Every structure is written in C-alpha cells, then in structure tokens.
N, C-alpha and C positions, 0 to 999 in steps of 0.2 A: 684580761682578754676580751676583745670586742666580740659580742655575740650577735648573730644575725636575727632578723625577725622570726617569730615562731612559724615553722613549716616542717611537716613530717617528710623525712627522706623518702618514705614509701609512696606518699601521695605525689611528691615532686617528680619522682622517676618513673611513674606508671600512670600516664593520662588515661582518663576514662571517657568512653563515648556518652553522649547525652541520651538519657532514657526518661526525660521529663515530659515528653509530648505524646506518649503512647496512650491509646484508648484504654478505658477501664472496662474489663469484662464484667458481666452481670452475675455470673455463677461459675464457680470452680470447685474442685474437690477440697482443696486446702488453700487457705490464705496464710502466708508467712509474713509477719510484720517485723521488718528489720533485715537489711542486706549486709550483715556482717558475717563472720565465719560460722556462727551457729545457725543463722537463718539460711544462708546459701547452702550449707551442708545438708540441712534438713530438706530444702527444696530440691536439690539435685537427687538425693537418695529417693525421695518420693516420686519424682518424675521418672527416674530410672525403673521404678516399680510399676509405672503405668498410671499414676495419679496426675490429674491436671492441677497446676499450681500457679498462684499469683504471689509475687513478692512485692510488698509495698514498703518503700524506704523513704523516710522523711528527708534525707539528704542525698548523698551519692553512695553508690556501691563501694563498700570498703573505705568510706571516707570518714567514718566515725571511729569508734574504739579500735576496731580491727586494723585500721590504717595508722594507728598511733601507738604501736606496741614495740617492744624490743625484738619480737618475732623469734623467740626461742621455742622450738617444737620439741618439748621435753616432758617426760613423765617424772622427772626430778623437780619437785615443786618446793624448793627450800628444804628445811628440816621437817619434812612432812610425815614420814612413815612411822616414826616412833610414836608420835602423837596419834596418828590414825589407828595404830595397833592398840593403843591404850583406850581410845574412845569407841572404835568400831570393831575391835577384835582382829585377829590374824586374818580371818576370811574377808573382812571388810577392807583391810589394807591391800590384800591380794586382788580383790575385785577392782579397787581404785587403780592400782598399778596396771592391771591388765587392760582396763578400759582406756586409759591414757596411752598405753603402748599400742593398742589396736588403732587408735587415732593416728599415731605417727605412721604406722604401716599403711593405713588407708590413704593418707595424703601422698605418700611416696608412690604407692601403686596406682592411684587414680590420676595423679599428675602425669605419670608415664603413659597410661592408657589414653589419656586425652591429649597428650603432646603439649602440656602446659609447661613452658620454660619459666619456672619460678625460683631458680637458683637453689633448689633443694639440695642440701648437703648433710650427710651424717657427720656428727661431731660428738665428742665426749663432753659431758656436762659435769661441773664441779660446784659444790658448796664448800667454802673454805673459811678458815678463821686465822687471825694473826694473834689470838689470845690463848695462852697455855691452858687456861681454865676451861676452854671449850673442847679440848681434845676428847674427854670422856663422852661428851654429848655427840660429837661427830662419830665416834666409834659405835655408839648406841644406834645412831641413825643409819650407819652403813649396815649394821646387822639387821635392822628392821626392814630396810629397803631390799636387802638381799632375800630375807625371808618372804617378802611380798612378791618376789619373782623378778626383781630388777637386777641387771648385771652391775651390782654395786660393790665397791670396796673402799676401805679406808686407805688413804695414801698421804705421804708427806712431801712428795715431789710435784710441785705445781708450777707451770711455766708462766709466772707473773712477776712483775717488778716490785713485789712486796714480800715481807717476811712471813710466809705462811707456815703455821705450825702443824697443820693437818687439813685434810679435805675428804669429803665423800665424793668419789668419782663414779658416775654412771656412764657406761660406754654405749655407743650406737644410738645416741639421741640425734637431734637434727636442728637445722636452722634454714630459713628461706626468706624470700621476699613476699610478705603477706598479701600485698595488693596485686602483684602479678598473679599469685595463686587464685585470689578471689575474682579478679577480672576474667581469668580463664574459666573459672567455674561458672561465672555468670553467663559467659558466652555459651558454655555447654548446656546450661539450663534453657537458654533461648533456642538452642539447637534441638532440644527435645520437645519444644513446643510450649515451654513455660513463658510467663510474662513477668517482666521486672519493671516496676514504675518507680522513678526517682521523684524527689520533691513532692512526695505524696504522704503527708503526715496524717496518720489515723487519728480521728477525733473521738470515735466511740466504737465499742464492740457490743452488740446484743447477742446474748446466748440463746434466747428463746423468742419466738417458737422455733426459728431456724437461725443458726449462727450467721450473723450479718455484720460486716465490717463497713463503717462509714468513713469514706476517704475521698478527698478531692471533689467535693460537691456531689458525690454519688454513693452508691452502696453496692457491695458484693456479697452474695450468699455463698455459703460454703458448708461442707460437711464437718470440717475441722478448722480451727484457727490456732496458729502458733505465735506466741508473743516472744520474739527474740530480739528485743530492743535494748539489750544489756541491762537497763533498769526497767522493770515491768511498768508499762504505761497505764495499766488499769488498777484502780484502787480496790482490789479484791484480794483476799488471801493474806492481808497484812504484810505485804512485802516491804512497805516503807518502814516498818518497825523491825524487820528481820534481815536487813541488809545495811552494811556500813560502807559509805562511799569514800574513796580515797583517790588521790592523784599522785602519779609518779612522773618525775621529769626525766627527759632523755636529751642527751647531746651527742652529736656525731661529728667526727673530725678526722682529718688526715693523720695517718700513723701506721704502724706495723701491726696488723691484726694478730691476735694470739691464736693458737691452734684449736682451742676449745671454747666453751661457754662457761662463764664464771659468775658466782654470786657470793658476796661476803655475808656470812651468817650473822654478823654483828651489826654492820652499818646498812646492810641490804643494798649496797652499791653493786651493780652488775656490769659485766663487760662481755662483748662478743665482737667478732669482726664481720665485715662485709665489703667486698670489692675494694680493698685497699683502705678501708675506713675502720675506725673503732666506734662502737656504739656503747655508750656508757649511760646507765640509768640509775635512778635512786632519788633521794631527798623527798620521800613521799610525805603527804600531809592530808588531813581530812578535808575534803572538798568544802570550800566556803569558809574555812578558818581565816581569821584575820592575821595572815602571815605575809611577809614580803616575798612573794613568789619570784620576783626578779632576782633578789639576793640569793635565793636557793638555786636558781640557774647558775649564778656566778660561782657558788660553792661547788656545784657539780662540775662546772667547767674546770675548776682547779683540780678536782679529783681526776678528771679526764687527762690532764697534763701529766699526772703521776703515772698514768697507764701508757703514756707516749703520744697522746694527741697533740699535734703541733698547731692546728688551726681548726676551730669549730666551723663546720659548714652548714649544719642544720640543728635545730632544737625543737622539741615538741613535748607535749604532756600526754600521759595515758590515764584513762579513767578506769578505775577498778571498783568492783563490788565484792565484798566478803560476806559470807553467810555466818550464821551463829556457830556452826561447827566446822567451818572451813571446807565443806564439801558442797559443790554447786547444787542448786535446786533445778531439777530437770524432770518434767512429768506433767501430770494434771495440775492445772492452775490453782484449783482449790478443791476441797473434798466433795463438793456438790456438783462438780462438772464432769461430763464425759467427753466433751468435744473442744475444750479450751485447754491449751498446753503452754508451758513456759520453759525457758532456758535462761538462767541468770546465775550470778554469784561465782564467777570463775576465779576471783581472787588473784589477779596478776598472771594467770596461766591459761588465758583464753584460747591460745592456738591449739593446744590439745584438748582443753576443757570444752571449748565450743564445738570442736569436731566430734568429740565423744558424745556431746549432747545431741547433735544432729543425727548421728547414727542411732542413738537410743530412741529419739522421738520418731524416726522413720519406722522402727519396728513396733513401737507402741501404737502409733496411729493406724498401722496396717493390721493390727491385731495379732501380730506374730509374737510379741512379748520380748522384752530384753532381760537378760540375766542380771543386768545392773540396775533395774528399775527401783528395787527396794532401797539400795544404797543412796540413790540420788532423789528419792521421793521428796517433792517440795513440801509435803505436809507432815514430815517427821518432826519430832520434838522430844527433848529429854531434859533432865534436871540441869545439866551444865548449860544447855542452851538458854534456859530461863534466866540464869545469872547474866549471860552475855546480852540477852534481850534487855534486861534492866539497865545494864551499862550503856547500851546504844541509846535507849530512850532518855537516860540521864543526860547524855550529850545534847539531845534535841531540846530538852527542858532548859539546859544551861544557855543554849543559844537563844531560845525564846525570851529569856530574861535579860541576859547581858547585852544582846544586840539591840534590844529596844532601849535600854539605858544608854548605850553608846550613841544611838541616833538622837535621843532626846538631848544629850549634852553636847552634841556636835552642831556647829553652826557655820554659816557662810557657804560660799560656792567653792568647788575644787579648783586647784591649780591646773595648768595645762598638762594633759596626759594623765590626770588623776581622776578618781571617782570617789564620791562621798555620799553616805546615806544620812539624811537629816529628817526632822519632823517639821511639817508645815501645818499648823493647826492640828487636826485629827488624822492627817495623812502622812505616811512615811514615803519619802521621795529619794530615788537613787539618781544622782546627777553626775554626768561625765563631761569634762571639758576637752575637746579635741585639739589637734595641733594648731588650728587656725583660730582658736579661742572660742569657738561656738560651744555653748552648753546644751546638752541634750539630757532631758529628765524623763524618767519613767516611774511608775508605781514600784515601790521597793518590796512589796509583798509578793513572794513566789506564788505563781498561779496554781501550784500543785496543792499545798496545804497551808499557805499563808505565812511561812517563815520569812524573815527579812534577809535579803541577799547581801553579799559582801563583794567588794571589788577585787578582781584578780588583775594586778598591775602588769603581769607579763603577757597574758592572752587578751587583755582588755575586754573582760567579760564580767557579768554579774553572776556570782555563783551562790547557790543555796546551801548552807551548812547542814540543813536538816536531812535532806534526802538526795542531794547531789544534782538537782536541776541547774542548768547553766543558760544564760541569756546573753545576747549581744548588747552593746551599749544602746542600740535602738529598741531593745526589748524583745527582739526576735528569739525564738527558742533555738538554742545551740545543742542542748542535750536534755533528755527527759530525766525523770518521769513527767515533767510538765509538758502539756501539749498546746497551751495557749500562751501567747506573748504577754510581756509586761505592758500594760496600757501606758500610752504617753501622758505626760503631765506638762502643762503649760508653764514656762518660766516667767 
C-alpha cells in the first residue's frame, strides 16, 4: 500500500492562527511552558480563577504531542486497574478512575459552555483479546475497573472483524478532534486576557530569588511556573532517569468506522473511527532505537486493511512518556520547590491524563488543594519503582556503549534519503543526504546529556534513544528535553 508523507490528520484539518509575533510580558502570575492539553487546561483554569497567565510554546499550539494522538478520551487505559489495585490499593485505583472520568466530564461541559465544536462524542471503549489464555486476565480487569467505579463489564460480543474471545467494555467514554478542542481553548484563554506565544522556546528557568523564565531574548517574572512540555525540559528532579520515551505510529484511512474505541491487549493495536475514517495505532518502539520505522508503518498499514481501511490518507507518530509506576507525575517539580510545577508521564493516555493534570495543578497553585495530589505526587517512590529505574538506566547504558561502537565501525556517507552516524577523529557526526544529493552534517551528540542520536527514516529526524529528544536533519530541536540545536559540522 502506498503511504503518504507523515502528516497528522488533526494538524491537517484544523489550521492555527500565527501567535509567533506577540510581545513578551515582563510579569504575570503564572507562566505555563507548553501549549498542549496539560498546559492549556492549566492556563484556562487559572485564568478563569482570576490569575494572569503567559503560555510559552516552542512550536505551535497543539502542534506537538497533543496534535499527534489517536485522541481517545477515556478512563480505560489498557489493562490498568488490576495493576493499580495491586500497587496503589483499592482507594488509589478509585482515585485514578475518578480523576480521569472527571477530566472527560470537564471537557464535555467546557466545550459546550464555550461553544467549541470539537466533534466530542460519547463512545464505549474496549480492551479485547483474541487469545483464550487472556480471558481470565480480562475478567480480573473488568472486576477491578468496576470496583474502581467505572461502568465496566466483561463481554464476548465485540463488533470487529477479528476473532475476539473476550473484552473489557467501559461505557460512556469519548472521542474528539484534539486540535479543534485545543485551538478553541486557546482562543478562550486569550479571550480571558491570557497571552500565548508560539515559536518561543524556553532556555532557562530560575527559581530564586523570584521565579523567572528566560525566553525569546527576554525574561518573565512569575509567582509560579508550570513545566508542561511533555518531557520536562529542566534537569532537576531526575526526570530523565524516571521516564521512558516511546513512539506509537498511527495511520488513518477510508473505511467504515466501528461504533466504539478498541485496543488489543496483546498487540496494542488500537482502532477508532472519525468522520468516515478509521484511525489505527500501534507498532510502538523506544524513541531512538535502531529500527526500520518505515517498515513499521507498512506493517501498521497492513493491520489497518484487516480492519477495513481501503486507502491510507494520513500517517503520523505519537510521542509518549511512561513513569516508573504508570501513574503520571503531576505536582511540585522537586521536593525543594514551592513555585515550580510539572505535568508529565501520561503513558499514551494524555487526553484525559493531561486534562486531569491541568485541573489538579489549578487547585494546587491556588492553594485550594486537590484530593488527587498524593496519588500523582512527582516525588513519590517505592521498591518496585527502584527496579524499573534500574531497567530504564540499563537501557541508557546499553545505548551509550553500543551506539558508540556502531558509529566507530560505520564508515562512508549515507545514500539518498538516508542518515548515518560516523566518527571523524574524536567527533561523532550525524549526516543526512537529501533527495537532491546534498549532504547535511551535524554533531551527533544530543545537546541534552550527550547520547548519540539515531536516524528515523520515516520522519527524517535524528532521535535520541536515552531521553527522547528529537532533531531535524538541520539540527533544529523538534522535541525536548533538549532545548539547543545540534551544531552543524562542515563536510
């Protein structure tokens, strides 16, 4: 099947006004860094409560992770609740379910109040399996989700063209057009007197003596600063060691949309409908791994044909961060701070997770306090998390060793459309040859913490396997935590 160039359906069908030329204020109550779903929800809620807010976005509003999702608005997050019950107890699972369900209700209510036509629709959500050995696990999950307060049941009748043996169904979940929602929310923020700046990459945040954000050649003082950049851009709190970056691929095509939203518990392929299209996701991998991403897109396109896709119209990839215990980090950035906040680690469920984070941060910043603060506390830690921490850092160590060996033994320049990392003397160089034969080379060391980047042959980017930073072939930052470009190298 012929695949189109990478382009998100959501970005393609919801153009955004230019917010790159607006003046930088010198002082506000709150600076929110990141104009995705977590950042904009936080900003809107605080403005609605009377705070003055600046939102600083390195790219475009909803042009990053929030614009590259499958956009399921669901409290069913895979086979989540049996594990949550085991790790966080019954009360912890209930709090998680309630906070995510509150997020769905808030989006529905607020979109109606603001008149934002974001194609919000209630849909049933399913996690299913085609393997008999999974039936017991599905039944256990249905019981745990029901005990957590979700309208969950175990069912065997699922309207999909695959042989399903069972599924966990959660009713009254939702789906929408994420960019239409966020562009509407951005307009509401500006209507309340808030400022949104695009193409405004933050370089530094000082916590003392007064919280100060350095951006666009200037600086802004604030009472509070929220880091909602998906991957935290500040090297404090050891987030680089406590988050695992992955990428999920998505293809969209013409076909007959199914009535609900579906996720395969075994392959993690997902499917939902939108406006006469099917949206199929999956084939995830760790960001920066040496994998043939283009081939994974082709595999996903083949999966999509089995669900009824006749022609692929769009494809894109989604960036996800998972925490050590699979519960997002939302709250104070590190134990020693009172005015620096973070929202990260939504683990493929950012539509409800990011919204819940924004609502929590609004209450915490205003001093009202959130009933969910302890559950999402970024500074929590337990014994099981220490094991996962060791695994994550083992992955980083592996890449530090193997990627250097790969570069040392690799020679020559890349072919057309390819990228290659090689060593020139003491320097590691990432070279890409474009379609007209021009070779463009940059320093191959990620400007975050120095790991070697790897070439993504589908998106034509240099991706860091250690902490998920991504760069264009010209070295420009595509995605953090890096904030500085890869320096050019003369060929």
